[in-house]
C-alpha positions as CSV (number, residue, x, y, z in Angstrom):
1,T,17.8,4.9,-7.0
2,G,16.8,4.6,-3.3
3,K,15.8,8.3,-3.3
4,V,12.5,9.6,-1.8
5,E,10.2,10.5,-4.7
6,K,7.4,12.0,-2.8
7,R,6.8,12.8,1.0
8,I,3.3,13.4,2.4
9,E,3.9,15.4,5.6
10,K,1.7,14.4,8.5
11,P,-0.9,12.5,6.5
12,H,-2.9,11.6,9.6
13,A,-3.2,12.8,13.3
14,D,-1.8,9.5,14.4
15,T,0.2,6.5,13.1
16,V,-0.4,5.2,9.6
17,L,-1.1,1.4,10.1
18,C,-1.9,0.4,6.5
19,L,-1.8,1.6,3.0
20,A,-2.5,0.5,-0.6
21,F,-1.8,1.8,-4.1
22,S,-4.7,1.9,-6.4
23,P,-4.5,-0.7,-9.2
24,D,-3.3,2.0,-11.7
25,G,-0.8,3.4,-9.2
26,Q,-2.2,7.0,-9.3
27,R,-3.7,7.0,-5.8
28,L,-2.7,5.9,-2.4
29,A,-5.2,4.9,0.3
30,T,-4.0,5.2,3.9
31,G,-5.6,4.0,7.2
32,S,-4.5,5.2,10.6
33,A,-4.8,4.9,14.4
34,D,-6.9,8.1,14.1
35,G,-9.7,6.0,12.6
36,L,-9.7,7.7,9.3
37,V,-9.2,6.5,5.8
38,K,-7.7,8.9,3.3
39,V,-7.0,8.9,-0.4
40,W,-4.1,10.7,-2.0
41,D,-2.9,11.7,-5.4
42,V,0.4,10.1,-5.8
43,A,2.0,12.5,-8.3
44,S,1.1,15.7,-6.3
45,G,0.7,14.3,-2.7
46,K,-2.6,16.2,-2.5
47,L,-5.4,14.8,-0.4
48,L,-8.3,13.8,-2.5
49,Q,-10.8,12.2,0.0
50,T,-11.2,11.4,3.7
51,F,-13.5,8.8,4.9
52,E,-14.9,8.8,8.6
53,G,-16.7,6.0,10.2
54,H,-14.4,3.7,12.1
55,T,-14.3,4.2,15.9
56,H,-10.8,2.6,16.4
57,H,-7.5,2.0,14.5
58,V,-7.8,1.3,10.8
59,T,-5.8,-1.9,10.4
60,A,-6.4,-3.0,6.8
61,I,-7.3,-1.5,3.5
62,D,-7.5,-2.5,-0.2
63,W,-8.8,-1.3,-3.5
64,R,-11.4,-3.1,-5.8
65,V,-9.8,-3.7,-9.2
66,D,-12.1,-1.4,-11.0
67,Q,-11.2,1.4,-8.5
68,R,-14.8,2.3,-7.8
69,E,-14.5,1.4,-4.1
70,I,-12.1,0.6,-1.3
71,S,-12.7,-1.5,1.7
72,S,-11.3,-0.8,5.2
73,A,-11.3,-2.8,8.4
74,A,-10.4,-1.7,11.9
75,S,-9.8,-2.8,15.5
76,D,-13.5,-1.9,16.1
77,A,-14.3,-5.3,14.3
78,I,-16.1,-3.4,11.5
79,I,-15.6,-3.4,7.8
80,K,-16.5,-0.4,5.7
81,V,-16.9,-0.4,1.9
82,W,-16.4,3.1,0.6
83,N,-17.9,4.3,-2.7
84,L,-15.2,6.6,-4.2
85,S,-17.9,8.4,-6.4
86,T,-20.1,9.4,-3.6
87,G,-17.5,9.6,-0.8
88,K,-19.7,7.6,1.5
89,A,-19.8,4.1,3.0
90,S,-22.0,1.9,0.7
91,R,-21.9,-1.0,3.1
92,T,-20.9,-1.6,6.8
93,I,-20.2,-5.2,7.8
94,T,-20.5,-6.0,11.5
95,G,-20.8,-8.9,13.8
96,L,-17.2,-9.8,14.0
97,K,-15.9,-10.7,17.4
98,T,-12.3,-9.3,17.3
99,E,-10.2,-6.9,15.3
100,V,-9.6,-7.4,11.6
101,T,-5.9,-7.8,10.8
102,G,-6.0,-8.3,7.0
103,L,-8.3,-7.6,4.1
104,R,-8.0,-8.1,0.4
105,Y,-10.3,-8.1,-2.6
106,L,-10.6,-11.4,-4.3
107,G,-9.6,-11.0,-8.0
108,I,-12.0,-8.8,-10.0
109,E,-15.0,-9.7,-8.0
110,N,-17.0,-7.7,-5.4
111,R,-15.7,-10.0,-2.7
112,I,-13.2,-9.4,0.1
113,V,-11.4,-11.9,2.3
114,I,-10.5,-11.0,5.8
115,T,-8.4,-12.4,8.7
116,D,-8.8,-11.6,12.3
117,G,-7.6,-12.3,15.8
118,D,-9.9,-15.3,16.3
119,G,-8.1,-17.5,13.7
120,Y,-10.9,-17.3,11.1
121,V,-10.7,-16.6,7.4
122,R,-13.9,-15.1,6.1
123,I,-15.2,-14.0,2.6
124,Y,-17.8,-11.3,2.4
125,R,-19.6,-9.8,-0.6
126,T,-19.2,-6.0,-0.8
127,D,-22.4,-5.5,-2.7
128,N,-24.8,-7.1,-0.1
129,G,-22.6,-7.9,2.9
130,A,-23.4,-11.6,2.8
131,R,-20.7,-13.9,4.3
132,E,-19.7,-16.7,1.9
133,L,-17.0,-18.4,3.9
134,N,-16.3,-18.8,7.5
135,T,-13.4,-21.2,8.1
136,K,-11.0,-21.5,11.0
137,P,-7.6,-22.8,9.7
138,S,-5.8,-21.9,12.8
139,N,-6.4,-21.7,16.6
140,N,-4.0,-18.8,16.7
141,Y,-4.2,-15.1,16.0
142,L,-4.0,-14.4,12.3
143,Y,-1.6,-11.5,11.5
144,A,-1.0,-11.4,7.8
145,L,-3.1,-12.1,4.6
146,E,-2.4,-12.3,1.0
147,T,-4.3,-13.7,-2.0
148,S,-3.4,-14.9,-5.5
149,Q,-4.0,-12.5,-8.3
150,A,-7.0,-14.6,-9.5
151,G,-8.4,-14.7,-6.0
152,D,-8.5,-18.5,-5.9
153,R,-5.9,-19.0,-3.1
154,I,-5.7,-17.4,0.2
155,L,-2.6,-17.3,2.4
156,A,-2.8,-16.4,6.1
157,A,0.0,-16.3,8.7
158,D,-0.6,-16.9,12.4
159,S,1.1,-16.1,15.6
160,A,2.6,-19.6,15.8
161,G,4.7,-19.0,12.8
162,Q,2.6,-20.9,10.2
163,A,1.6,-19.8,6.8
164,I,-1.7,-21.5,6.0
165,E,-2.9,-21.7,2.3
166,V,-6.7,-22.2,1.8
167,D,-8.9,-22.2,-1.3
168,R,-12.2,-20.2,-1.6
169,K,-14.1,-23.0,-0.1
170,G,-12.0,-23.0,3.0
171,K,-10.1,-26.2,2.4
172,V,-6.6,-26.1,3.8
173,L,-4.2,-26.7,0.9
174,S,-1.0,-26.5,2.8
175,R,0.8,-25.4,6.0
176,H,4.3,-24.0,6.2
177,E,6.4,-23.3,9.2
178,L,8.0,-19.8,8.9
């Protein structure tokens, strides 16, 4: 219908930069320039949880398929894995050199793929923080990220107007000019 169904007034103290519905569509996670991650009940608009831990803008967020955790990334070059049961970070992944611009869970696994400003696509395990892939398909800043539902293909878009498809081993499958 094009009508607003629900409005959450002033969800953060600063600009909302990323958001993601839970797989069942009942909750919404938001990340903001205020450094916070918040989880909302979609039906009521009620705040359910607030996660603190990033020191800069939260730039990417995604839900694990089983809805037990969400992961967030920020311009502080840190990834946080949040346990929704405990309300605490179960893992912090550091060592990145630039801000994270995209983050997605890979299929039903406990793995996330990220893109960042240095042109790399990386895969990390959320259970132990181990890096499983570190490939540089572009010499440009990577801005956008998407994955196939099965998690076997990764698509990243760069500042030169390319969409680059890679597999989970880092092999470039295709390049498309946008």
